[in-house]
C-alpha positions in Angstrom: -39.0 -15.5 -69.9 -37.5 -17.8 -72.5 -40.1 -20.6 -72.4 -41.3 -19.7 -75.8 -38.8 -22.5 -76.6 -37.5 -25.4 -74.5 -35.2 -23.1 -72.5 -32.5 -24.7 -70.5 -29.8 -23.2 -68.4 -26.5 -25.0 -68.2 -25.9 -25.9 -64.6 -26.6 -28.0 -61.6 -30.1 -28.3 -60.2 -30.0 -27.2 -56.6 -27.9 -24.5 -55.1 -24.6 -25.8 -53.9 -25.1 -29.3 -55.4 -21.7 -29.2 -57.0 -20.1 -26.7 -54.7 -20.5 -23.9 -57.2 -22.3 -21.3 -55.0 -19.5 -19.4 -53.2 -16.9 -20.1 -55.9 -15.8 -17.0 -57.7 -15.5 -16.7 -61.5 -11.8 -16.2 -61.0 -11.4 -19.5 -59.1 -13.7 -21.3 -61.6 -11.7 -20.3 -64.7 -8.4 -21.2 -63.0 -9.5 -24.9 -62.8 -12.2 -25.4 -65.5 -12.1 -24.3 -69.1 -14.9 -21.8 -69.9 -18.0 -23.2 -71.7 -20.5 -21.3 -73.7 -24.2 -21.3 -72.9 -26.4 -20.3 -75.8 -29.6 -18.8 -74.1 -32.7 -17.9 -76.1 -34.2 -14.8 -74.5 -37.7 -15.7 -75.5 -40.4 -13.6 -77.1 -43.0 -11.1 -75.8 -45.6 -13.8 -75.1 -43.4 -15.2 -72.4 -42.2 -11.7 -71.3 -38.6 -12.3 -72.6 -37.8 -8.7 -73.6 -39.4 -7.3 -70.5 -37.6 -9.6 -68.2 -34.3 -9.1 -69.9 -34.7 -5.3 -69.5 -35.7 -5.7 -65.9 -33.2 -8.1 -64.4 -30.3 -8.2 -66.9 -30.0 -4.8 -68.5 -31.2 -2.7 -65.5 -30.6 -5.2 -62.7 -32.7 -5.5 -59.6 -31.9 -3.8 -56.3 -31.4 -6.4 -53.6 -32.7 -4.2 -50.9 -36.1 -4.2 -52.7 -36.3 -8.0 -52.6 -34.8 -8.6 -49.1 -37.8 -10.8 -48.0 -37.3 -13.1 -50.9 -33.5 -13.6 -50.8 -33.6 -16.1 -48.1 -30.5 -18.2 -47.5 -28.9 -16.7 -50.6 -28.8 -13.1 -49.3 -25.2 -13.1 -48.1 -24.0 -14.7 -51.3 -25.8 -12.2 -53.5 -24.5 -9.3 -51.5 -21.0 -10.7 -51.8 -21.3 -11.0 -55.6 -23.0 -7.6 -56.0 -21.6 -5.4 -53.3 -23.2 -2.3 -54.9 -26.6 -3.9 -54.3 -27.6 -4.1 -58.0 -27.9 -7.8 -59.1 -28.2 -9.0 -62.7 -30.1 -12.3 -62.8 -31.6 -14.7 -65.3 -33.5 -17.9 -64.6 -34.9 -21.2 -66.0 -37.9 -23.2 -65.1 -37.4 -26.7 -63.6 -37.9 -29.9 -65.5 -39.4 -33.1 -64.2 -37.2 -35.3 -66.4 -33.7 -36.4 -65.8 -32.2 -37.2 -69.2 -33.5 -34.5 -71.5 -31.3 -31.7 -72.8 -32.6 -29.2 -70.2 -31.8 -31.5 -67.3 -28.3 -32.2 -68.6 -27.8 -28.5 -69.0 -28.9 -27.7 -65.5 -26.4 -30.2 -64.2 -23.4 -29.0 -66.3 -23.3 -25.2 -66.1 -20.5 -23.8 -64.0 -19.5 -20.5 -62.4 -17.3 -18.7 -64.9 -19.0 -20.0 -68.0 -20.1 -17.4 -70.6 -23.7 -17.0 -71.6 -24.7 -15.7 -75.1 -28.3 -14.4 -75.3 -30.2 -15.1 -78.6 -33.2 -13.3 -80.0 -34.6 -12.6 -83.4 -31.9 -14.6 -85.2 -29.2 -12.6 -83.5 -26.9 -12.9 -80.5 -27.8 -9.8 -78.5 -25.6 -9.9 -75.4 -23.1 -11.9 -73.5 -22.4 -12.2 -69.7 -20.3 -14.2 -67.3 -21.9 -16.5 -64.7 -20.9 -15.4 -61.2 -23.1 -17.6 -59.1 -25.7 -20.4 -59.3 -28.6 -21.1 -57.0 -32.2 -22.2 -56.8 -34.7 -19.8 -55.2 -38.4 -20.1 -56.0 -39.5 -17.2 -53.9 -37.0 -14.8 -55.4 -37.9 -15.9 -58.9 -41.6 -15.3 -58.3 -40.9 -11.9 -56.8 -38.6 -10.8 -59.8 -40.4 -12.4 -62.7 -43.8 -13.8 -61.6 -45.2 -17.1 -62.8 -45.2 -18.7 -66.2 -48.9 -19.5 -66.2 -48.7 -22.0 -69.1 -46.0 -24.1 -67.4 -47.4 -23.5 -63.9 -43.9 -22.7 -62.6 -41.4 -19.9 -62.2 -37.8 -19.5 -63.3 -36.3 -20.7 -60.1 -32.9 -22.0 -61.4 -31.2 -18.6 -61.2 -27.8 -17.5 -62.5 -26.1 -14.4 -61.2 -24.5 -12.5 -64.1 -21.6 -10.1 -64.4 -19.8 -8.3 -67.2 -23.0 -7.9 -69.3 -22.1 -6.6 -72.8 -24.8 -5.9 -75.3 -24.3 -6.1 -79.1 -26.2 -7.3 -82.2 -24.6 -9.8 -84.5 -26.2 -12.4 -86.9 -26.3 -15.8 -85.2 -26.2 -18.0 -88.2 -22.4 -17.9 -88.8 -21.6 -19.0 -85.2 -24.4 -21.5 -85.1 -23.2 -23.0 -88.4 -19.6 -23.2 -87.0 -21.0 -25.1 -84.0 -23.0 -27.5 -86.3 -26.3 -26.1 -84.9 -29.1 -25.6 -87.4 -30.7 -22.1 -87.0 -32.8 -20.9 -85.4 -31.6 -21.7 -81.8 -34.6 -23.3 -80.2 -33.3 -24.3 -76.8 -30.6 -23.2 -74.5 -27.5 -25.1 -75.5 -24.2 -26.0 -73.8 -21.1 -25.6 -76.0 -18.2 -27.5 -74.6 -14.9 -25.7 -73.9 -13.1 -27.3 -76.9 -15.9 -26.3 -79.3 -15.9 -22.8 -77.8 -12.2 -22.4 -78.5 -12.7 -23.7 -82.0 -15.6 -21.3 -82.7 -14.3 -18.3 -80.9 -12.9 -16.7 -84.1 -16.3 -16.8 -85.7 -17.8 -14.8 -82.8 -14.9 -12.4 -82.8 -15.3 -11.8 -86.5 -19.0 -11.1 -86.0 -18.3 -8.8 -83.1 -15.8 -6.8 -85.1 -18.6 -5.9 -87.4 -21.3 -5.4 -84.8 -23.0 -2.1 -84.3 -23.4 -2.4 -80.6 -26.6 -1.6 -78.7 -28.7 1.2 -80.0 -29.2 4.3 -77.7 -32.7 3.0 -76.8 -31.1 -0.2 -75.5 -28.4 1.5 -73.5 -29.8 3.5 -70.6 -26.9 5.2 -68.8 -28.7 6.2 -65.6 -27.3 9.8 -65.9 -23.8 8.7 -66.9 -21.9 10.2 -69.8 -22.7 8.6 -73.1 -20.3 5.9 -74.4 -18.2 6.9 -77.4 -20.2 5.6 -80.4 -18.4 3.3 -82.8 -15.2 2.9 -80.6 -12.7 0.5 -82.2 -9.6 -1.1 -80.8 -7.3 1.6 -82.1 -9.4 4.2 -80.2 -9.1 2.2 -77.0 -5.3 1.8 -77.3 -4.8 5.5 -78.3 -6.7 6.6 -75.2 -4.6 4.3 -73.0 -1.4 5.6 -74.5 -2.3 9.2 -73.9 -3.7 9.2 -70.3 -3.8 12.7 -68.7 -1.6 11.6 -65.7 -0.3 14.4 -63.5 3.4 14.5 -62.6 5.0 14.5 -59.2 8.7 15.4 -58.9 9.1 15.0 -62.6 7.6 11.5 -62.8 4.1 10.6 -64.0 1.6 9.4 -61.4 0.6 5.8 -61.5 -2.9 6.3 -60.1 -4.7 6.1 -63.4 -2.9 3.1 -65.0 -3.1 1.1 -61.8 -6.8 1.9 -61.5 -7.4 0.8 -65.1 -5.5 -2.4 -64.7 -7.5 -3.2 -61.6 -10.7 -2.5 -63.6 -9.6 -4.7 -66.4 -9.0 -7.5 -63.8 -12.6 -7.1 -62.7 -13.8 -7.5 -66.2 -11.6 -10.5 -66.8 -12.8 -12.3 -63.7 -16.5 -11.8 -64.7 -17.4 -8.9 -62.4 -19.3 -5.9 -63.6 -17.8 -2.9 -65.5 -19.1 -0.4 -62.8 -18.3 -0.5 -59.1 -19.2 1.5 -56.1 -17.0 4.2 -54.6 -16.7 2.2 -51.4 -15.4 -0.9 -53.2 -13.1 1.3 -55.4 -11.7 3.2 -52.4 -11.0 0.0 -50.4 -9.4 -2.0 -53.2 -7.7 0.6 -55.4 -6.6 2.6 -52.3 -4.5 -0.3 -51.1 -3.3 -1.0 -54.6 -2.0 2.6 -54.9 -0.2 2.2 -51.5 1.5 -1.0 -52.5 2.4 -0.3 -56.1 2.3 3.5 -56.4 5.4 5.7 -56.3 6.9 5.7 -52.7 6.7 9.5 -52.5 3.1 9.8 -53.9 0.1 9.9 -51.6 -2.7 7.3 -52.3 -5.7 9.3 -53.4 -8.2 6.9 -55.1 -10.8 9.6 -55.5 -8.4 11.2 -58.1 -8.6 8.3 -60.7 -12.2 7.5 -59.8 -13.2 11.0 -60.9 -10.6 12.1 -63.4 -10.4 9.0 -65.6 -13.5 10.4 -67.3 -11.1 12.5 -69.3 -9.8 9.3 -71.0 -13.1 8.8 -72.9 -13.1 5.2 -71.5 -14.6 5.9 -68.1 -17.8 7.1 -66.7 -19.0 8.2 -63.2 -22.7 7.6 -62.3 -24.8 9.1 -59.6 -23.3 12.7 -59.8 -25.4 15.3 -61.5 -24.0 18.6 -60.2 -21.6 20.4 -62.6 -19.6 22.0 -59.8 -19.2 18.7 -57.8 -16.0 18.4 -55.8 -14.9 14.7 -55.7 -13.9 14.4 -52.1 -14.2 10.9 -50.5 -17.1 12.0 -48.3 -18.9 13.7 -51.2 -18.6 10.6 -53.4 -19.8 8.4 -50.6 -22.8 10.7 -49.9 -23.7 10.7 -53.6 -23.6 6.9 -53.8 -21.3 7.4 -56.8 -20.3 4.4 -59.0 -17.7 4.4 -61.8 -16.2 2.2 -64.4 -15.5 1.6 -68.1 -18.0 2.8 -70.6 -20.1 0.2 -72.3 -18.1 0.5 -75.5 -14.7 0.3 -73.7 -15.9 -2.7 -71.7 -17.2 -4.4 -74.9 -13.8 -4.1 -76.5 -12.0 -5.3 -73.4 -14.0 -8.4 -73.4 -12.2 -9.5 -76.6 -9.0 -11.4 -76.2 -6.7 -9.4 -78.5 -7.7 -5.9 -77.3 -7.6 -6.9 -73.7 -4.1 -8.4 -74.1 -2.9 -5.4 -76.0 -4.3 -3.0 -73.4 -2.7 -4.8 -70.5 0.7 -5.0 -72.4 0.5 -1.3 -73.2 -0.3 -0.2 -69.7 2.5 -2.2 -68.2 5.1 -1.1 -70.8 4.0 2.5 -71.0 3.5 3.4 -67.4 4.5 0.5 -65.1 8.0 -0.4 -66.2 9.4 0.3 -62.7 6.8 -1.8 -60.9 7.0 -5.5 -60.0 4.7 -6.4 -62.8 4.3 -10.1 -62.0 3.2 -9.2 -58.4 0.9 -6.5 -59.7 -0.8 -8.7 -62.3 -1.2 -11.4 -59.7 -2.8 -8.8 -57.3 -5.4 -7.7 -59.9 -6.2 -11.2 -61.1 -4.3 -11.0 -64.4 -1.3 -13.1 -63.6 -1.8 -15.2 -66.8 -0.8 -12.1 -68.8 2.7 -12.0 -67.2 3.8 -14.7 -69.6 3.0 -15.9 -73.1 2.1 -19.4 -71.8 -0.5 -18.3 -69.2 -1.9 -20.4 -66.4 -1.7 -24.2 -66.4 0.3 -24.5 -69.6 3.0 -27.0 -70.2 5.5 -24.6 -71.8 8.0 -25.2 -69.1 7.9 -29.0 -69.1 10.9 -29.3 -71.4 12.9 -26.9 -69.4 13.7 -28.4 -66.0 15.4 -26.3 -63.5 18.3 -27.2 -61.3 17.7 -30.6 -59.8 18.8 -32.5 -56.8 21.5 -35.2 -56.6 19.0 -38.0 -56.0 15.3 -38.9 -56.5 13.1 -36.0 -55.6 10.0 -36.1 -53.5 6.7 -36.6 -55.3 3.3 -35.2 -54.5 -0.1 -36.0 -55.9 -2.0 -33.1 -57.4 -5.1 -32.5 -59.4 -4.9 -30.0 -62.2 -6.4 -29.1 -65.5 -3.7 -28.6 -68.1 -3.8 -28.2 -71.9 -3.4 -31.4 -73.8 -0.5 -30.7 -76.2 -0.1 -32.8 -79.3 3.5 -34.3 -79.2 3.3 -34.9 -83.0 3.2 -31.1 -83.6 6.1 -30.6 -81.3 8.1 -33.1 -83.2 7.1 -31.8 -86.6 8.1 -28.1 -85.9 11.5 -29.3 -84.6 12.0 -31.5 -87.7 11.0 -28.7 -90.1 13.7 -26.5 -88.6 16.2 -29.2 -87.9 16.3 -28.2 -84.2 17.7 -24.7 -85.2 16.4 -21.8 -83.2 14.3 -19.5 -85.4 15.7 -16.4 -83.5 19.4 -17.0 -83.3 19.9 -20.1 -85.6 21.8 -22.0 -82.9 21.5 -25.8 -83.1 22.3 -27.2 -79.7 24.2 -30.5 -79.9 23.7 -33.3 -77.3 25.5 -36.5 -77.0 22.9 -38.3 -79.1 21.6 -35.6 -81.4 20.3 -32.1 -81.1 17.9 -30.3 -78.7 15.4 -27.5 -79.3 12.0 -26.5 -77.8 8.6 -25.9 -79.3 7.1 -22.6 -78.1 3.4 -21.7 -78.5 3.1 -18.1 -79.8 -0.4 -17.6 -78.2 -0.1 -19.8 -75.1 -2.5 -22.7 -74.5 -2.9 -21.7 -70.8 -5.6 -19.3 -69.4 -6.3 -16.6 -70.2 -4.7 -16.9 -73.7 -6.4 -20.1 -74.7 -4.5 -20.4 -78.0 -4.8 -23.4 -80.3 -2.5 -26.3 -80.4 -1.7 -26.0 -84.0 1.5 -26.0 -86.1 0.8 -22.4 -87.2 0.9 -21.4 -83.5 4.4 -22.9 -82.8 8.0 -21.8 -83.1 11.2 -23.8 -82.8 13.5 -22.1 -80.3 16.6 -22.6 -78.2 16.0 -22.7 -74.4 17.3 -19.1 -74.0 15.0 -17.6 -76.6 12.1 -19.7 -75.5 12.4 -18.2 -72.0 12.7 -14.7 -73.4 9.7 -15.2 -75.7 7.6 -16.7 -73.0 8.5 -14.0 -70.5 7.7 -11.3 -73.1 11.3 -10.0 -73.4 11.2 -10.3 -77.2 8.5 -10.1 -79.8 8.1 -10.4 -83.6 7.2 -7.2 -85.5 5.0 -6.8 -88.6 7.9 -7.5 -90.9 9.0 -10.7 -89.1 11.9 -9.1 -87.3 12.5 -10.2 -83.7 12.9 -7.2 -81.4 13.5 -6.5 -77.7 10.4 -5.4 -75.9 12.0 -2.9 -73.7 13.4 -0.7 -76.4 12.4 -2.1 -79.8 16.0 -2.9 -80.8 16.3 -5.5 -83.5 17.6 -8.9 -82.5 17.4 -10.3 -86.1 15.0 -11.6 -88.7 12.8 -14.6 -87.7 13.9 -17.7 -89.7 10.9 -19.1 -91.6 10.4 -22.2 -93.7 8.0 -22.6 -96.7 6.3 -25.7 -95.1 5.8 -23.9 -91.7 2.9 -21.4 -92.0 2.9 -19.0 -89.0 -0.5 -17.5 -88.1 -0.1 -13.7 -88.1 -3.0 -13.3 -85.6 -1.2 -15.3 -83.0 1.9 -13.2 -83.6 -0.2 -10.0 -83.1 -1.6 -11.4 -79.9 1.9 -12.1 -78.5 3.1 -8.7 -79.7 0.3 -7.0 -77.8 1.3 -8.8 -74.6 4.7 -7.3 -75.0 3.2 -3.8 -75.0 3.7 -3.4 -78.8 0.2 -3.3 -80.2 -0.2 -2.6 -83.9 -3.1 -1.4 -86.0 -5.3 -4.0 -87.7 -3.5 -5.5 -90.7 -4.2 -4.1 -94.2 -5.9 -6.2 -96.8 -3.8 -9.2 -98.0 -0.9 -8.0 -100.1 0.5 -9.7 -103.2 2.9 -12.6 -102.7 6.3 -11.7 -101.4 9.5 -12.6 -103.3 9.7 -15.7 -101.3 6.4 -16.8 -102.8 4.6 -16.5 -99.4 1.7 -14.2 -98.5 3.1 -11.4 -96.4 2.1 -11.9 -92.8 1.0 -15.5 -93.1 4.2 -17.5 -93.6 
């Protein structure tokens, strides 16, 4: 199962050694930047393809391994409430300083694993739990006779998405000489730097072949779905109306499901979990005069082309709560929709579209916090320093101090100073130049925020020079920049004015597109590069 090479999983040795078991992916990503784990699947000689099919693609039923779960039973049932666990493992090492030992110490819940086979990356998944269980490993995978051991360092995986992309471009970007011969840790900073290479490869991926995508009786995913298909489906949901107003059941359910994907949970969930969590969500955020009926979106979201229901085979099935429970029904995003929603830009655009199109009258900040997507309520995201220059109303004397531990993006003050100098402290939106006693004041705003989940780069091309008012509006998604570099209001699209640009300040169009998506204003992918504009700048890049 991967020991064709020196396979190493990135993480601690024993369960709970660093407090990871019991920590959710959501809690992990809020405090630790996400790392990549490049995992060779291994060849047929070491049962790599068979084990991947058995415990990752299909998943194991916890009830069938009850005797081997041991002390980890409660934790595994917590992570996989539907009883189907997706697991991968690594054999132990007797050394302390080799790459494998280091990897086993440094993996973390919330990290992303990329599976490698036959010179390609074939899947990615989120680490939901870490533990060591020899008996369970033997029961699931048997023994590696050559090594005389089993794959007892186990990771619990969620959000498994299969694809096929050539590995060489990403490995080259990471300064790794192909082929990948051992499981390798990619630090968070290197992951951010190389993320564009993976996105570029995924944008051209074919996705898993039908033979690799068993649906267990579910409706087949839409083949070749692209981002525009996803957004079009979200924009045209078949919501029913009540007293002249569209129901919020479907958009609320989809937002909840996106939150599950973002936190590393699986794309499909049981009816019991859906009823409990979405039912209370509908009660708290649905229309006051609308009854909470979670069975409606659970079943009827199939009409969107983004959703599938599993476990129901009868054509005349009536989706009552009792019937869904009796059938053991599960539901969630199709594989193709889930694959798209794993990418930063489509996910941001989908969240922004759902909020602006259907949920304008809802307390969106409270809603996004409830479903685990609070970072999408602002352009800066979690843990960013965007507000450090904008202190609120203070007290008359020294304020109390408290000691805290936090992980925050490390901003380069030289870039902040440079963007302000280039624009002479003039706001790029309104042109105002705030005068102070000793000079002028402006603020540097990241277009794609540095905080989670945006994870934008700290680069000059990702910065704007703004006055405090427009910085707040830009960060709180009240204004956006359209494809023609006109600043517009998010609520109605009304023009505020053209964005002021300087020849020496290149602005990355991809970061602008990302912010525009957060504002609920997604746009189709840009056309091929046009000729230079009259200003001598490539349209969309300066």
